[in-house]
Each structure stands twice: as structure tokens, then as C-alpha cells.
C-alpha positions as CSV (number, residue, x, y, z in Angstrom):
1,P,0.0,0.0,0.0
2,K,1.1,3.5,-0.7
3,T,2.1,5.3,2.4
4,E,1.2,8.9,2.9
5,R,4.1,11.2,3.2
6,P,4.0,13.4,6.3
7,R,3.0,17.0,5.6
8,S,5.9,19.4,6.1
9,A,5.6,23.1,6.6
10,S,7.6,25.6,4.6
11,P,10.8,26.5,6.2
12,P,10.7,29.6,8.4
13,M,11.7,32.8,6.7
14,R,15.1,34.2,7.7
15,F,15.1,37.5,9.4
16,P,17.9,39.2,11.2
17,K,18.2,38.9,15.0
18,T,17.0,41.7,17.2
19,P,19.7,44.4,17.2
20,A,21.9,44.6,20.3
21,Y,20.8,47.3,22.7
22,D,22.9,50.4,23.3
23,P,25.1,50.4,26.3
24,S,23.0,53.1,28.0
25,V,19.9,50.9,27.6
26,K,21.7,47.9,29.2
27,K,22.7,50.1,32.1
28,A,19.2,51.4,32.5
29,L,17.7,47.9,32.5
30,E,20.2,46.6,35.0
31,K,19.4,49.4,37.3
32,L,15.7,48.7,36.9
33,Y,16.1,45.0,37.3
34,P,19.1,44.5,39.6
35,P,20.7,41.0,39.3
36,V,20.3,38.6,42.2
37,E,23.5,36.7,43.2
38,N,23.3,33.0,42.3
39,N,25.5,30.0,41.4
40,L,23.9,29.5,38.0
41,T,26.2,32.2,36.6
42,K,29.0,29.7,36.8
43,F,27.4,27.7,33.9
44,P,28.5,28.3,30.3
45,E,26.5,30.9,28.4
46,A,24.8,28.2,26.3
47,K,23.4,26.5,29.4
48,R,22.3,29.9,30.9
49,T,20.5,30.7,27.7
50,L,18.8,27.3,27.8
51,I,17.6,28.0,31.3
52,L,16.1,31.3,30.2
53,H,14.4,29.7,27.2
54,S,13.0,26.9,29.2
55,M,11.6,29.3,31.9
56,L,9.9,31.3,29.2
57,L,8.2,28.2,27.7
58,L,7.0,27.2,31.2
59,L,5.5,30.6,31.8
60,L,3.7,30.4,28.4
61,S,2.2,27.0,29.5
62,L,0.1,29.0,31.9
63,E,-1.8,30.1,28.7
64,H,-0.8,33.8,29.1
65,Y,2.2,36.0,29.3
66,K,1.3,38.7,31.7
67,A,3.3,41.8,32.6
68,Q,4.5,40.3,35.8
69,S,5.8,37.3,33.9
70,R,7.8,39.6,31.7
71,T,9.2,41.4,34.7
72,L,10.3,38.0,36.2
73,M,12.0,37.1,32.9
74,M,13.9,40.4,33.0
75,Y,15.1,39.8,36.5
76,L,16.2,36.3,35.5
77,T,18.0,37.6,32.4
78,T,20.1,40.1,34.4
79,S,20.7,37.6,37.2
80,L,22.0,35.1,34.6
81,H,24.3,37.8,33.3
82,L,22.8,37.6,29.8
83,P,22.2,40.6,27.5
84,P,18.6,41.9,27.6
85,N,18.3,41.7,23.8
86,L,18.7,37.9,24.1
87,L,15.4,37.7,25.8
88,S,13.7,39.9,23.2
89,D,15.2,37.7,20.4
90,D,14.0,34.5,22.2
91,E,10.5,36.0,22.5
92,S,10.4,36.7,18.8
93,K,11.4,33.2,17.8
94,I,8.8,31.6,20.1
95,A,6.1,33.9,18.7
96,R,6.9,32.9,15.2
97,G,7.0,29.2,16.2
98,L,3.7,29.3,17.9
99,L,1.9,31.1,15.1
100,T,3.5,28.8,12.5
101,A,2.2,25.8,14.5
102,A,-1.2,27.3,14.8
103,E,-1.5,27.6,11.0
104,N,-1.4,23.8,10.9
105,M,-4.3,23.3,13.2
106,K,-7.9,23.8,12.3
107,A,-9.4,26.5,14.6
108,D,-13.0,25.3,14.0
109,E,-12.2,21.7,15.1
110,E,-10.4,23.0,18.1
111,T,-13.3,25.2,19.1
112,K,-15.7,22.3,19.0
113,K,-13.3,20.1,20.9
114,K,-12.8,22.6,23.6
115,A,-16.5,23.2,24.0
116,E,-17.1,19.5,24.6
117,E,-14.3,19.1,27.1
118,N,-14.8,19.3,30.8
119,T,-13.0,22.2,32.3
120,D,-11.5,20.3,35.2
121,T,-10.3,17.5,32.9
122,R,-8.6,20.0,30.6
123,K,-6.8,21.6,33.6
124,W,-5.6,18.2,34.7
125,K,-4.2,17.5,31.3
126,V,-2.4,20.8,31.2
127,G,-0.8,20.1,34.6
128,L,0.1,16.5,33.5
129,A,1.7,17.7,30.3
130,T,3.8,20.3,32.1
131,V,4.9,18.0,34.9
132,A,5.6,14.9,32.8
133,G,7.4,17.0,30.2
134,A,9.1,15.6,27.2
135,A,8.9,11.9,28.4
136,L,5.1,11.8,28.3
137,I,4.9,13.8,25.0
138,G,7.5,11.5,23.4
139,V,5.2,8.5,24.1
140,T,1.9,10.0,23.0
141,G,3.2,12.4,20.3
142,G,0.0,14.3,20.6
143,L,1.2,17.8,21.6
144,A,4.5,17.6,19.7
145,A,2.8,16.9,16.3
146,P,1.7,20.4,15.5
147,L,5.1,21.8,16.3
148,L,6.9,19.1,14.4
149,A,4.6,19.6,11.4
150,A,5.3,23.4,11.5
151,G,9.0,22.8,11.3
152,V,9.3,24.7,14.6
153,G,12.2,22.5,15.6
154,S,14.5,24.4,13.2
155,V,13.4,27.6,14.8
156,M,14.0,26.5,18.4
157,G,16.7,24.0,17.7
158,G,19.4,26.7,17.9
159,L,18.4,27.3,21.5
160,G,19.1,23.7,22.5
161,L,15.5,22.4,22.6
162,G,13.8,20.2,20.0
163,A,10.2,20.5,19.1
164,T,9.2,17.6,21.4
165,A,10.9,19.0,24.4
166,A,9.4,22.5,23.6
167,A,6.0,21.0,23.4
168,G,6.5,19.4,26.8
169,Y,7.3,22.7,28.4
170,L,4.4,24.5,26.6
171,G,1.8,21.9,27.7
172,S,-1.6,22.5,26.1
173,M,-0.5,25.7,24.4
174,A,1.4,23.6,21.9
175,A,-1.7,21.7,20.9
176,S,-4.3,24.4,20.6
177,S,-4.7,27.1,17.9
178,V,-7.4,28.6,20.1
179,L,-5.0,29.1,23.0
180,V,-2.4,30.4,20.7
181,G,-4.9,32.8,19.1
182,G,-6.0,33.9,22.5
183,L,-2.4,34.7,23.5
184,F,-2.1,37.0,20.4
185,G,-5.6,38.4,20.6
186,A,-7.0,36.5,17.6
187,Y,-10.1,35.0,19.3
188,G,-11.1,36.1,22.7
189,G,-9.5,39.6,22.3
190,R,-12.3,41.4,20.6
191,M,-14.1,44.1,22.4
192,T,-17.6,43.2,23.5
193,G,-20.7,44.7,21.7
194,R,-22.0,45.9,25.1
195,M,-18.9,48.0,25.7
196,M,-18.9,49.4,22.2
197,D,-22.6,50.4,22.5
198,Q,-21.8,52.2,25.7
199,Y,-19.0,54.3,24.2
200,A,-20.0,54.6,20.6
201,R,-21.5,58.0,21.1
202,E,-18.5,59.2,23.2
203,V,-15.5,58.1,21.2
204,E,-15.5,57.9,17.4
205,D,-12.9,56.1,15.2
206,F,-11.6,54.0,18.1
207,A,-9.2,51.4,16.7
208,F,-5.7,49.9,17.0
209,V,-3.7,50.6,13.8
210,A,-0.7,48.5,13.0
211,V,2.4,50.8,12.7
212,R,4.0,48.5,10.2
213,T,2.1,47.1,7.2
214,Y,3.3,44.7,4.6
215,H,2.6,43.9,0.9
216,R,2.2,40.2,1.6
217,P,0.7,40.1,5.1
218,R,-0.3,36.4,5.0
219,K,3.3,35.3,4.5
220,I,5.1,38.0,6.4
221,E,2.8,39.2,9.2
222,K,3.5,36.3,11.6
223,E,7.2,37.0,11.2
224,Y,6.6,40.3,13.0
225,R,4.2,39.2,15.7
226,R,5.6,39.4,19.1
227,L,5.0,38.4,22.7
228,R,4.9,42.0,23.7
229,V,2.8,44.9,22.5
230,V,3.4,48.7,22.5
231,I,0.6,51.2,21.8
232,G,1.5,54.8,20.9
233,I,-1.0,57.5,21.3
234,S,-0.7,60.9,19.6
235,G,-2.0,64.0,21.4
236,W,-3.1,66.0,18.3
237,L,-3.1,65.6,14.5
238,T,-2.3,67.9,11.6
239,D,-2.7,64.9,9.2
240,K,-4.4,61.5,9.6
241,D,-1.0,59.9,9.1
242,D,0.1,61.5,12.4
243,V,-1.8,58.7,14.1
244,V,1.0,56.3,13.1
245,E,4.1,58.4,12.1
246,P,5.5,59.3,15.5
247,W,5.6,55.7,16.5
248,R,7.7,54.3,13.6
249,V,10.8,54.9,15.7
250,I,9.8,51.9,17.9
251,G,11.8,48.9,16.7
252,T,10.7,45.4,15.7
253,G,11.4,43.8,19.1
254,M,7.9,44.7,20.1
255,E,4.6,44.5,18.1
256,S,3.7,48.2,17.7
257,F,0.3,49.7,17.3
258,A,-1.1,53.3,17.3
259,L,-4.4,54.2,19.0
260,R,-6.7,56.0,16.7
261,F,-9.6,58.0,18.2
262,E,-11.7,61.1,17.6
263,L,-9.9,62.1,14.4
264,E,-12.0,65.2,13.8
265,A,-11.5,66.6,17.3
266,L,-7.7,65.9,17.3
267,M,-7.3,67.4,13.8
268,N,-9.2,70.6,14.9
269,L,-6.9,70.9,17.8
270,G,-3.8,70.3,15.7
271,N,-4.9,72.9,13.2
272,S,-5.6,75.4,16.0
273,L,-2.3,74.8,17.7
274,T,-0.1,75.1,14.6
275,S,-1.9,78.2,13.5
276,M,-1.5,79.9,16.9
277,L,2.2,79.0,17.1
278,T,2.9,80.6,13.7
279,S,0.9,83.8,14.5
280,A,2.3,87.2,15.3
281,A,0.3,87.0,18.6
282,W,2.3,84.1,19.8
283,G,5.6,85.6,18.6
284,Y,4.9,88.8,20.6
285,A,3.7,86.9,23.7
286,K,6.6,84.4,23.7
287,K,9.2,87.2,24.1
288,E,7.2,88.5,27.0
289,L,6.7,85.1,28.6
290,I,10.4,84.1,28.7
291,K,10.9,86.9,31.3
292,R,8.7,85.0,33.8
293,T,8.6,81.5,35.1
294,V,5.9,79.1,33.9
295,F,4.3,78.6,37.3
296,G,4.5,82.3,38.1
297,S,2.4,83.0,35.0
298,L,0.1,80.1,35.7
299,L,-0.6,80.9,39.3
300,A,-0.9,84.6,39.0
301,G,-2.8,84.5,35.7
302,L,-0.3,87.0,34.2
303,W,-0.7,86.3,30.5
304,P,0.0,88.9,27.7
305,L,-3.1,90.6,26.4
306,G,-2.4,89.5,22.8
307,L,-2.2,85.9,23.9
308,L,-5.5,86.1,25.7
309,K,-7.1,87.6,22.6
310,V,-5.9,84.6,20.5
311,S,-7.0,82.1,23.2
312,R,-10.4,81.8,21.7
313,I,-9.1,79.9,18.7
314,V,-7.5,77.1,20.9
315,D,-9.4,76.9,24.1
316,N,-12.5,75.3,22.7
317,P,-10.8,72.7,20.5
318,W,-8.5,71.9,23.5
319,S,-11.5,71.4,25.9
320,V,-13.4,69.2,23.4
321,A,-10.3,67.1,22.6
322,S,-9.4,66.8,26.3
323,H,-12.8,65.5,27.2
324,R,-12.8,63.0,24.3
325,A,-9.3,61.9,25.4
326,T,-10.7,61.1,28.8
327,R,-13.4,59.0,27.3
328,A,-10.9,57.2,25.0
329,G,-8.9,56.3,28.1
330,E,-12.0,54.6,29.6
331,V,-12.5,52.6,26.3
332,L,-8.8,51.7,26.2
333,A,-9.1,50.3,29.8
334,D,-12.0,48.1,28.8
335,A,-10.2,47.0,25.6
336,L,-7.2,45.8,27.6
337,I,-9.3,44.1,30.2
338,N,-11.2,42.3,27.4
339,K,-7.9,41.1,26.0
340,A,-8.1,43.1,22.7
341,Q,-4.3,42.6,22.5
342,G,-4.4,39.1,23.8
343,E,-2.7,37.8,26.9
344,R,0.5,39.8,26.3
345,P,2.1,42.6,28.3
346,V,1.3,46.0,26.9
347,T,3.5,49.1,26.9
348,L,1.7,52.5,26.6
349,I,3.4,55.6,25.3
350,G,1.7,59.0,24.6
351,Y,2.4,62.7,24.3
352,S,0.0,65.6,25.2
353,L,-3.6,64.4,25.2
354,G,-2.3,60.9,24.3
355,A,-0.7,60.9,27.7
356,R,-4.1,61.9,29.2
357,V,-5.6,58.9,27.5
358,I,-3.1,56.7,29.3
359,Y,-3.6,58.5,32.6
360,T,-7.3,57.9,32.5
361,C,-6.8,54.3,31.3
362,L,-4.5,53.4,34.2
363,Q,-6.8,55.1,36.7
364,R,-9.7,52.9,35.5
365,L,-7.5,49.8,35.6
366,A,-6.5,50.5,39.2
367,E,-10.2,51.1,40.2
368,R,-11.1,47.7,38.7
369,E,-8.0,46.0,40.1
370,A,-6.9,44.9,36.7
371,F,-3.3,44.0,37.4
372,G,-0.8,42.3,35.1
373,L,-1.9,43.9,31.9
374,V,0.5,46.9,31.6
375,E,4.3,46.5,31.5
376,H,5.7,50.0,31.0
377,V,4.1,53.5,30.6
378,V,5.8,56.7,29.2
379,F,4.0,60.1,29.7
380,M,5.3,63.0,27.6
381,G,4.0,66.5,28.3
382,A,1.0,65.1,30.2
383,P,-1.9,67.5,30.8
384,C,-2.7,65.7,34.0
385,P,-2.5,66.3,37.8
386,S,0.7,65.5,39.5
387,T,-0.7,64.6,42.8
388,S,1.0,61.6,44.5
389,A,-2.2,59.8,45.3
390,D,-3.1,59.5,41.6
391,W,0.3,58.4,40.6
392,R,0.4,55.7,43.2
393,M,-2.6,54.2,41.6
394,I,-0.8,54.3,38.2
395,R,2.3,52.7,39.8
396,S,0.1,49.9,41.3
397,V,-1.1,48.6,37.9
398,T,2.3,48.9,36.1
399,S,4.7,46.1,36.6
400,G,7.7,47.8,34.9
401,R,8.6,51.4,34.4
402,V,6.5,54.5,35.0
403,V,8.2,57.4,33.2
404,N,7.1,61.1,33.4
405,V,8.8,63.3,30.8
406,Y,8.2,67.0,31.4
407,S,9.5,70.4,30.5
408,S,9.4,73.3,33.0
409,D,9.4,75.7,30.1
410,D,6.3,74.5,28.2
411,Y,4.4,77.7,28.2
412,I,1.9,76.4,25.7
413,L,0.8,73.6,28.0
414,A,0.7,76.0,30.9
415,F,-1.5,78.4,28.9
416,L,-3.9,75.6,27.8
417,Y,-4.1,74.2,31.3
418,R,-4.7,77.5,33.0
419,S,-8.5,77.0,33.5
420,S,-8.0,73.5,35.1
421,S,-7.3,72.7,38.7
422,I,-3.7,74.0,38.8
423,Q,-3.5,73.6,42.6
424,Y,-3.1,69.8,41.9
425,G,0.0,70.5,39.7
426,V,0.7,69.6,36.1
427,A,2.6,66.4,35.3
428,G,3.9,67.8,32.0
429,L,5.5,70.8,33.7
430,Q,7.0,69.3,36.8
431,A,8.4,66.1,38.4
432,I,6.2,63.6,40.3
433,E,7.2,63.7,43.9
434,G,6.7,61.3,46.8
435,V,5.9,58.2,44.6
436,K,8.5,55.4,44.6
437,G,9.1,53.8,41.2
438,V,8.1,56.9,39.1
439,E,11.0,58.1,37.0
440,N,11.1,61.8,36.1
441,F,13.0,63.2,33.1
442,D,13.3,67.0,32.6
443,I,13.8,67.7,28.9
444,S,13.4,71.5,29.0
445,D,16.6,71.8,27.0
446,M,15.1,69.7,24.2
447,V,11.5,71.0,24.0
448,S,11.0,74.4,22.6
449,G,7.2,74.2,22.9
450,H,4.4,71.7,23.5
451,T,4.1,70.9,19.8
452,S,7.8,69.8,19.8
453,Y,6.8,66.4,21.2
454,R,5.5,65.3,17.9
455,F,9.0,65.2,16.4
456,L,10.9,64.2,19.5
457,T,9.5,60.8,20.4
458,G,12.7,59.1,19.2
459,R,15.1,61.4,21.0
460,I,13.0,61.2,24.2
461,L,12.8,57.4,24.1
462,Q,16.5,57.2,23.6
463,K,17.1,59.6,26.5
464,I,15.0,57.5,28.9
465,G,16.8,54.3,27.9
466,F,13.9,52.7,26.0
467,E,15.0,49.3,24.9
468,D,13.8,49.1,21.3
469,I,14.4,52.0,18.9
470,D,14.6,51.7,15.1
471,K,17.8,53.6,14.1
472,E,16.7,54.4,10.5
473,E,13.4,55.8,11.6
474,F,15.1,57.7,14.4
475,E,17.4,59.5,11.8
476,R,14.4,60.2,9.5
477,E,12.5,61.7,12.4
478,E,15.5,64.0,13.2
479,Q,15.5,65.3,9.7
480,Q,11.7,65.9,9.8
481,R,12.2,67.8,13.1
482,K,14.7,70.1,11.6
483,E,12.6,70.8,8.6
484,E,9.5,71.5,10.8
485,E,11.4,73.9,13.0
486,E,12.6,75.9,9.9
487,K,9.1,75.9,8.5
488,V,7.5,77.2,11.8
489,Q,10.2,79.9,12.2
490,K,9.7,81.1,8.6
491,E,5.9,81.3,9.0
492,L,6.2,83.1,12.3
493,Q,8.5,85.7,10.9
494,E,6.2,86.3,7.9
495,S,3.2,86.6,10.2
496,Q,4.9,89.1,12.4
497,A,6.1,91.2,9.4
498,K,2.6,91.2,8.0
499,E,1.1,92.3,11.4
500,D,3.7,95.0,11.9
501,S,3.0,96.5,8.5
502,T,-0.7,96.4,9.1
503,T,-0.7,98.0,12.5
504,G,2.3,100.2,12.1
505,T,4.0,98.9,15.3
506,T,7.4,98.3,13.8
507,D,9.1,100.7,16.2
508,V,7.1,99.7,19.3
509,K,8.8,97.6,22.0
510,E,8.1,93.9,21.9
511,G,6.5,93.9,25.3
512,D,4.1,96.7,24.4
513,K,3.0,95.2,21.0
514,N,-0.6,94.1,20.7
515,V,-2.5,92.2,17.9
516,S,-5.3,93.6,15.8
517,D,-8.8,92.2,15.7
518,Q,-8.3,91.6,12.0
519,H,-5.3,89.4,12.8
520,I,-7.5,87.3,15.0
521,K,-10.2,87.0,12.3
522,D,-7.6,86.0,9.8
523,L,-6.4,83.3,12.2
524,E,-10.0,82.0,12.6
525,K,-10.5,81.9,8.9
526,E,-7.2,80.0,8.4
527,I,-8.1,77.5,11.0
528,D,-11.6,77.0,9.6
529,D,-10.1,76.4,6.1
530,K,-7.7,73.8,7.6
531,N,-10.6,72.2,9.5
532,Q,-12.6,72.0,6.3
533,Q,-9.7,70.4,4.4
534,S,-9.1,67.9,7.1
535,Y,-12.7,67.0,7.5
536,I,-13.3,66.5,3.8
537,G,-10.2,64.4,3.4
538,W,-11.0,62.3,6.4
539,A,-14.7,61.8,5.5
540,T,-13.8,61.0,1.9
541,E,-11.4,58.3,2.9
542,K,-13.9,56.9,5.4
543,M,-16.7,56.6,2.7
544,T,-14.2,55.2,0.2
545,L,-13.3,52.4,2.5
546,A,-17.0,51.7,3.0
547,G,-17.3,51.1,-0.8
548,T,-18.3,54.5,-2.2
549,G,-16.5,55.7,-5.3
550,A,-13.8,58.3,-4.8
551,S,-15.4,61.2,-6.7
552,A,-18.8,60.5,-5.1
553,A,-17.3,60.3,-1.7
554,Y,-15.5,63.6,-2.2
555,E,-18.7,65.4,-3.3
556,K,-20.7,63.9,-0.4
557,A,-18.0,65.0,2.1
558,K,-18.2,68.6,0.8
559,L,-22.0,68.6,1.1
560,Q,-21.7,67.2,4.7
561,W,-19.3,70.0,5.6
562,A,-21.6,72.6,4.1
563,A,-24.5,71.2,6.0
564,R,-22.6,71.3,9.2
565,G,-21.7,74.9,8.6
566,Q,-25.3,75.9,8.0
567,T,-26.4,74.1,11.2
568,A,-23.7,75.8,13.1
569,A,-24.7,79.2,11.7
570,A,-28.3,78.6,12.7
571,E,-27.3,77.6,16.2
572,G,-25.1,80.7,16.4
573,A,-28.0,82.9,15.4
574,V,-30.3,81.4,18.1
575,E,-27.6,81.7,20.7
576,G,-26.9,85.3,19.6
577,T,-30.5,86.3,20.6
578,K,-30.0,84.7,24.0
579,D,-26.6,85.9,24.9
580,A,-25.2,89.3,23.8
581,T,-21.6,88.1,24.3
582,N,-22.0,85.4,21.6
583,K,-19.8,86.2,18.7
584,R,-21.0,83.5,16.2
585,V,-22.5,86.0,13.8
586,S,-19.1,87.8,13.5
587,G,-17.3,84.7,12.4
588,E,-17.1,82.3,15.3
589,S,-15.9,78.9,14.1
590,Y,-17.8,75.7,14.1
591,D,-15.5,74.4,16.8
592,D,-16.8,77.1,19.2
593,V,-20.4,76.1,18.6
594,K,-19.5,72.4,19.1
595,A,-17.7,73.2,22.3
596,R,-20.7,75.2,23.7
597,A,-23.0,72.3,22.8
598,E,-20.6,69.9,24.6
599,A,-20.4,72.2,27.6
600,R,-24.2,72.4,27.8
601,R,-24.4,68.6,27.7
602,L,-21.9,68.2,30.4
603,T,-23.7,70.8,32.6
604,E,-26.9,68.9,32.1
605,E,-25.2,65.6,33.1
606,M,-23.8,67.3,36.2
607,E,-27.2,68.7,37.2
608,L,-28.8,65.3,36.7
609,G,-26.0,63.7,38.8
610,L,-26.5,66.2,41.6
611,K,-30.3,65.6,41.6
612,K,-29.7,61.8,41.9
């Protein structure tokens, strides 16, 4: 009889190892995870590596890889006197091996099988497989078969373990595509419909966007899946690509995503900020502000008159986006608890309102006692309170590093935050004191203004000793930063020259200069044009992805914007009859109307809450 040849998987693709970390990163990690004295360091490096590898497989046999597990592995790595990038490379190989093995199992059959199994029996089998190890597996061959079929022995063979022994350590994880899928967020990691219904009206466009995309995802995607996840969160947008671009500096040792939320609100804020910073009003005010300290201006309310006049173009977009960021943080907490990213440790990095999203997320995780989900967090220019009680809660749900990056010269953040509870401090302007385990980094010498964070993510991550940075993307970001600084400086000089020629204040001292009402109106029109362009581009892309033709989508987006403008004008006219201070008729932007509507809704919610 003809014997059937065993199916063999295609050999794993060859990819370079994880790059070695910089010496500064090694020192930072050794300081964070101090080695413990032990006799195992007397073994040759190959045996110490084998111990590290075996321990990682045993932790994965628990069917999850929580943040505490990763912290334990880091302590073990330093205690065995092994380089930290060795663990990262090991994690990458195992991730590829598990996903390759899962491709050779039928998920539907596994789901049916698991539904019919008794839970207690399954747990007994898991324990038996782990304890008996390779001896039991060698007899039955049941768990090793998927790994052998996937050719995973060649992946892990270089680490001193064959597929059979690896399957023994992994236990039931080696035999179930459902468990592998759950680990990487493929099955049980989707957000529940109940949660999405609850927040759908509060947070639009909420999604995790992969930072790296590939032309042949079916063949290449699994090669870049990792046992660790990093989520970058931008604080404002001037282009929809800004959701992802700042986070390309993160290397391939971690699976990187960007959090997308409330595109329209963040684009409106970005347009307002960039327009204000290139205006003559800010140019005049900045020269006056540098004579004072940030906290002196913040506490005393001593802001230049010209800056207060231009505040109406940024205050409302900032308030709206700040409120939406808080809501997005609540959704992110639910997403992590519901395993949207699987059973893997998550690192959160954000600047400006992106840091506020993280702040709210960690607060909610602490309230719900959701430990073991978050490994590291990095706050950059966070518009959040700096009270020690709040940061102790953040520290309690983070197993690794809590880093607060701030600038004591960030006048923009101080100005935007002036109407908040400044008595509780501002994390983006000062160090967090009285909380053990919180690292503070003052980067006042690097940050010229709040908007600088967008092009400084790579330099900041390098400064704090972040363990995985893409050098090519880092250099590209540095070039973009220089170009952006030159562009802003040029636009600022042109705006000042235009305003001086219009008002005839060329010979007036800088501190005595004021801005004309026409300058403010021109800024409002500029921002409104930018908002229109951003909205039409965003809405067109959204409808195109839904199946609408490109030209039809563009025309429909223009009609939607026009309809919104008419609605806003009607609301402004009604408000104008009720409140003499309302300036909608004289050219108030749609963002102002939107912010007032949001404020009214919040007031009503507060009144209802007080009644209850």
C-alpha cells in the first residue's frame, strides 16, 4: 500500500536577529532589574541561555504571558548575566514558532473540541503535560505533532531544545490554535458589543492601527508578531498619518500599534495649535513670557493681552479634545481588560492628550484592580494632575517602568491648562514627587514648545533608555524635526512682518505690542479652512473604505461640511439672541459652537447627577 508522506511546513523565513541594545539601555535595564546573586552564573553561556528559554516556555504554558511574567524574565536575564536583547530575540522566535504551528491546526475543530471538554479535565491534562514533560509527550506524540509539522524544531533548535521538548514545556499551548490565538488576541481579544454600544457616542474612530504594514501580510505578518505589544497615542493631529508616524521609531522587538480615536477633534486641535504658534500674537507673547517662570504666570494669571485675545481659537478645541481623550482612556481600559491585544504585556506611550488617555486608562484599571496587563508607561508632556495619590494608583497597575517626561518651560501647556485645577499641579510641567518607582526626566533643553513632542519621540525614548528603537526611523524623524522647525520659524516671521506692516507697530517695544482684531479674524479663517480640508479628506477616505466611489465620496463629504456649517450658523444665530456676548455672527468657528454644545451637555449631566 502507498504510504502517505507526512506534511511538512515551509521552512521559516530568515530574518535578522533583534539588534543589540545600546550600552545606555543595558545600564538602565540593569538598574531597573538589579541582578540577584546565584550559582547559575558559573554555567557556560549556552546553558544559561537554555535555562532562560525553558523558563519562558513554562510561563507560556500557563496560557498567558502577563506583565509580571515579563518582569520576572527580565530579573532572570540580568541575574544570569545575559544581554537583555537575548530575551527579546527569544520571545520573537517563540512567537513565530507558535503562530506557524497554529496555522497547521484547524481552529473550528479546536473550538468544537474545547466546547465538549470538561474544564476540570482540561486543567488536569495541562498540569500533567507540564509535569511529565518531554517523556510523556514522546510517548503520545499528541502535543508535539503540530510543532513538528510546522518545522518549529528548526526555529527553536538553535536554542538547545527540539520540538518535542518544547511542546512538553508548553503543555496544552502547543496543541491548541485557540489558545495560541487567545495569546495573540486572535479569538477572545475582541471588544464586546456591550462595551462598544456604551461608548460609541462618546468616542468615534476608536481602533488599534498597526504601525508596520506589509505587501504580503499572509506570509510576512507572523514573522513580525511578538509576545509584547506597544501602543503609541498621539495628542493631536495635523494629518491623519500623524496617528502612526510618531511611533515608527519603535523597533521590531515589540509589536507596535497606534491608537486612533476622535480624528476630527484631534485634527481641529492640531490645526488650531499650529496656526497659533505661527501667528504674530504668539511671537509677541513668547518674548514677554520668557521673562517670567511658567508657574509664576500660571498661578498669577499673568498672560500677555495678545495671547489672551488669541486664546479663543485654541481653548474650545482643547476642551473638546481633552474631554474626548478622557473618554478614550476609559474605552482603552475596557479593551485591555477584554484582551483586545491578547494575553501579552502592553507598553503605553503617549504625548500631550495621548498621555491623558493613558492617565485615565490606568486610573480605571486601578479602580477595577486589573493587574498584570501593563508593563511600561511613558508620559510625555502630560496635561494631568501631578498629585502623588493619583500616581500611586498608576504605579500599582504597572509592573515595569513609569516614566514622566516633562518640560518646565512648556508655556503652551501651561496656557492651555490655566483653566484647570492648577492647585493639583501639572505632570507635563514638573516632576512627580513622593511616589516610589516613578522616573522623572526634565527635557526642557530639548522641548522648545508643546508641539515639539510630535517630532521628539525618538530622542525622548533614547534619553530615557527605552529598549527598542529603530535607528533608521530615528534618523528620519530627526530630519523631519529640523525641517519642521525651519518651517515654523519662517511662517512666524512672515506673520509678524505682516502684522507689523498692518498695525504700524514696527518701532514699538516687543512687550508693548498688541495684535489687531483683523489678525484674530484671519487666524480664525485660516483654522476654519484647515478644518474643512481635514474633514473633507477624512470623510472621503472613510466613505471610500466603505465602498463609495472616490469622486462621489468627495462630493458627499463637501456637502456634509456645508450642511454642518449651516447648522452651526443657525445655532449661532439662536444663541446670539439669547446671549449678547456670543460672537458666532461675527465669524465664530464651528468648533466654538461644538464646544458650547458639549459644555451644555456636560452641565446637564452634572445637574442630573446632583439631583440623583
